[in-house]
MIZA-551429 format. One record per residue (C-alpha): x, y, z; residue in one letter. Coordinates in steps of 0.1 Angstrom, whole numbers, plus 5000, padded with zeros to 4 digits. Example, Ala and Ser with C-alpha at 12.3 -4.5 7.8 and 13.67 -1.06 7.14 Angstrom:
2
512349555078a 513749895071s 
//
This chain:
326
499950004999x 502950245009x 504550164975x 501350244956x 500950554976x 504650684966x 503950584929x 500650784929x 502751094944x 504951064913x 502351004887x 499651244896x 501551564888x 502851424856x 499151314847x 498051654856x 500551834835x 500051594803x 496251674808x 496852034809x 498952034778x 496651824758x 493652084767x 495652344747x 494652144716x 490752204723x 488652434704x 488852584667x 491152824655x 490153164643x 489653204606x 492153534612x 494853304623x 496553264588x 499653374571x 500553734574x 503153704545x 506053674569x 507053304566x 510553154558x 511852834543x 515252684552x 517252604522x 519952344521x 523752394511x 523252274475x 521952624464x 525652754470x 528052474463x 527152414425x 524652124428x 521652364420x 521052564389x 518852794371x 516152514365x 516052434403x 515552814410x 512852834385x 511052544401x 511352674436x 509953024425x 506852804412x 506852644444x 506852954465x 504053144444x 501053254462x 502553144496x 503453344526x 507153264522x 509053604524x 512653484538x 514753194524x 517453094550x 520152964528x 522952744542x 526152934534x 528252784562x 529252584579x 531452804602x 535052684611x 535052624648x 537052934651x 534453144636x 535653204602x 534053124569x 536152984541x 534953094506x 535552764494x 532252614511x 530052844492x 531552884457x 528052974440x 526753214467x 526953514444x 525253354417x 522553234441x 522053584454x 521653774420x 519653494404x 517353464435x 516753834434x 515653824397x 513453494400x 511953584432x 511053964436x 510154064469x 511653774488x 514653824509x 517453574510x 519653534542x 522953354546x 522353074571x 525753034594x 526052784618x 528252554639x 527952344672x 528852534703x 530852494737x 530652364763x 528652054752x 530552054718x 534152074712x 533452344686x 532452714686x 533452894716x 531053194717x 532653304752x 535853394735x 536153744721x 538253684694x 535853374680x 533053634680x 535253884660x 535653624635x 531953534635x 531153904629x 533853914600x 532053604588x 528553794587x 530254084568x 531553824543x 528053694534x 526354034531x 529154104506x 527653844487x 524653984482x 522553854509x 519854064526x 520453904559x 522253684584x 520653394600x 522453224630x 521752844639x 524252764667x 523452464687x 523252374714x 523452734731x 522852694770x 520552974785x 522653234804x 525353234776x 526753584778x 528553514748x 525853464725x 524153764735x 527553944731x 527553814697x 524153954687x 524954294700x 528054314678x 526654164645x 523454374648x 524954704640x 526754554612x 523454414596x 521654734604x 524354954586x 523554784554x 519854774557x 520154384562x 518454154586x 519753954616x 517553654624x 518553354647x 516953004652x 515952944689x 515352634710x 511952564723x 510852724757x 511052544791x 507452374791x 507752334827x 509652574849x 513452504853x 513152214829x 516452334812x 518452294842x 516951954855x 518051834820x 521151964817x 522051824853x 520751494844x 521951444808x 524451754800x 522251824771x 520652174767x 517552124746x 515252454761x 515852794770x 514052964797x 511653224787x 513453504799x 516553424781x 514453364749x 513053724755x 516953864758x 517853694725x 514753824707x 515354184718x 518654184699x 517454044665x 514954114636x 513453784633x 513553474658x 512653124645x 511652874674x 512452544662x 509252384673x 510252024661x 511851744676x 509651784704x 509451414717x 505551424718x 504051094713x 500951184693x 499751444670x 497351574695x 499951634719x 502151784692x 499451994681x 498852114718x 502652164725x 502852394695x 500052614708x 501752634742x 505052714726x 503452954706x 501753144734x 504953144754x 507153264725x 504553564718x 504753664755x 508553684753x 509053854718x 508854244711x 505754354689x 508354464661x 510454154659x 509053884634x 508553554654x 508453254633x 507152914646x 509352614629x 507452314614x 508851984604x 509051964563x 510751634570x 510151264580x 511751104609x 510750824632x 512950804663x 513050894701x 512951284701x 510651304668x 507951054661x 506851084625x 503151004630x 503051264656x 505051574646x 502751664613x 502551984595x 499051964598x 498751944635x 501652194641x 499652454621x 496552404640x 498352424673x 500052754660x 496952894650x 495152804684x 498052974704x 498153284682x 494353334684x 494553294722x 497353524727x 497753804701x 495453744671x 496354084657x 500054064659x 501454104622x 504954004630x 504253644629x 504953354606x 505853004603x 509452864593x 509552554571x 512452334577x 513952214555x 513452224515x 515451924507x 513551694527x 509851834521x 507051604507x 504151734486x 502051634516x 503851874538x 503452194510x 499852084508x 499452074546x 500852424548x 498952574519x 495552444532x 496252504570x 497952834570x 497953004535x 494552954525x 
//
């Protein structure tokens, strides 16, 4: 009997939290919770290394016609671990920026730069000022190639990293002086208080940011894309509910004049951390619409981020168009 009581003490809070999360998916989204024309698409490295050409760009233009996509994050790195960016990794970047500006008028192309980050990985050290200087130089290099902005995706950055915030403070004047955008990909926000601290203590892996650190980052950029995939949610209903909750948390933390993009999985995987049957674009969008309607329906600086072009299926695109664009 004592053992059963102990189990009940542990299970009841978890069950209550699961029920509370699932209830986030109840209701009907507002008809006004649709694209604001501020969506984004991540593009793979093939666009800047010579594997893609004019015919591919024409097909991309046809694909994006009558959607809400305004920004393309084009993988132009990766950065070296010291923060530098060898020109040899993006030999066709200039071709892409010039051709894309002709084929896709009104759409901005941003250079996507990233790397793994210390202390969890033996890679980029953002706490090191010379490394940040080299990353800043890499940002200038990307802008010199004709990109309309710089998009950072550096993982896993632990909440509280002063080096990450210092880097954004250093790069923002560079992009602003060129009339360019600074955007970042950000982790999910703690679904429970202090969950990131517990996860780091137990696994030495930082999956989430606390809401306050998300806000500190959002205040330093023009766009912030929350990577709302690889959520570990076990069913489509829970994934939709999780998206609704993440949307509300992110809206609370993001300034009104900063574009907030909620990420959607344009790819299939089936493993711990990402169950393909659960993480669907359809349910992700419905959850995002519910969260937007509850928290800030009139917000215009809002959209979805589609990850990633080379793994997307026709069903992904159809679900996006039907659920968010139409």
